[in-house]
C-alpha positions in Angstrom: -4.1 9.5 30.8 -2.9 6.0 29.7 0.4 4.3 30.1 1.6 3.5 26.6 5.1 2.6 27.5 4.7 -1.1 26.5 3.9 -0.2 22.8 6.9 -0.8 20.6 5.4 -1.1 17.1 2.6 0.9 15.6 1.0 0.0 12.2 -0.6 2.4 9.8 -2.5 2.1 6.6 -5.2 3.7 4.5 -3.2 6.8 3.5 0.4 7.9 3.2 2.2 9.0 6.3 4.8 11.8 6.3 8.2 11.5 7.7 7.5 14.5 10.0 4.5 12.8 11.5 6.4 9.6 12.1 9.1 11.6 13.9 6.5 13.4 16.0 4.9 10.1 16.9 8.3 8.7 17.9 9.0 11.8 20.1 5.6 11.8 21.7 5.1 8.1 22.4 8.6 6.7 22.2 7.6 4.0 19.8 10.6 2.3 18.1 8.9 0.7 15.0 6.4 1.8 12.4 4.8 -0.7 10.1 3.3 0.5 6.9 0.4 -1.7 5.6 -1.2 -1.8 2.2 -4.3 -3.8 1.4 -8.0 -3.5 0.4 -11.2 -5.4 0.8 -10.8 -6.9 -2.7 -7.4 -8.4 -1.8 -6.0 -9.4 1.5 -2.9 -7.7 2.9 -0.9 -6.9 -0.2 2.3 -5.6 1.4 3.9 -4.4 4.6 7.2 -2.8 5.6 8.6 -2.2 9.1 10.7 0.8 9.8 13.0 1.4 12.8 12.2 5.0 13.8 15.5 5.3 15.5 17.2 4.8 12.1 15.3 7.1 9.9 17.4 8.7 7.2 17.5 12.5 7.6 17.1 12.8 3.8 14.1 10.5 3.5 11.2 12.0 1.6 8.6 9.3 2.3 7.8 5.7 3.2 7.5 2.7 0.9 4.8 0.1 1.3 7.5 -2.5 0.7 7.4 -5.5 -1.6 4.0 -6.8 -2.8 2.8 -10.2 -1.8 4.6 -12.8 -3.9 1.3 -14.6 -4.7 0.0 -11.9 -6.9 0.9 -10.4 -10.3 1.1 -6.6 -10.5 1.7 -3.9 -13.1 1.7 -0.2 -13.1 -0.1 1.4 -16.1 -1.0 4.7 -17.6 -4.7 4.8 -16.6 -5.7 6.7 -19.8 -3.8 4.4 -22.3 -3.3 1.2 -20.5 0.4 1.2 -21.4 2.8 -0.2 -18.8 4.9 2.4 -17.1 8.6 2.3 -16.8 10.5 1.8 -13.5 10.1 4.8 -11.2 7.2 6.3 -13.3 3.9 6.9 -11.4 0.8 5.1 -12.6 -2.2 3.1 -11.6 -1.5 -0.2 -9.7 -3.3 -3.2 -11.3 -3.4 -6.6 -9.6 -4.2 -10.2 -10.6 -4.0 -13.4 -8.7 -5.8 -16.0 -6.6 -6.0 -13.8 -3.5 -8.1 -11.3 -5.4 -11.8 -11.2 -5.7 -13.2 -12.6 -8.9 -16.3 -10.4 -8.9 -18.4 -8.1 -6.7 -21.3 -9.9 -5.2 -24.4 -9.4 -7.3 -22.9 -6.3 -8.9 -21.7 -7.1 -12.5 -21.5 -3.4 -13.4 -18.9 -2.7 -10.6 -17.1 -5.9 -11.6 -16.8 -4.7 -15.2 -15.6 -1.3 -14.0 -12.8 -2.7 -11.9 -11.8 -6.0 -13.4 -10.9 -6.3 -17.1 -11.4 -9.3 -19.3 -7.9 -10.6 -18.6 -8.6 -10.6 -14.9 -6.6 -7.4 -14.0 -8.1 -5.5 -11.0 -7.7 -1.8 -11.4 -7.1 -0.4 -7.9 -7.3 3.3 -8.8 -4.2 3.8 -6.5 -1.3 5.8 -7.9 2.1 4.1 -7.2 5.7 4.2 -8.3 7.7 1.0 -8.6 
């Protein structure tokens, strides 16, 4: 048994979190804030968004990862065609910028799989902007 009463903010990342799980966490641990983080080894922290669990909208369907880091270019594409998706259409997130890796260490095959000739890193993550 641990005293967790001093914890006010919990951060999560690595996968999506349901609203129901956030409410359960709030009820069990009385945590006020939840911060959603999005990042990867190939790029430092790309985004974060803090939510006040006392003010969750009853009609919320899910959490957002927030705005992406302003020091990076991004686009959402159709992974099969490479066409840029319209606003609110799901597609693959692609990133480019100086906070991204340029290549995988001693692994040109992996580099070619993930980073195209124009420097766009294909995350493989499905997002909606």
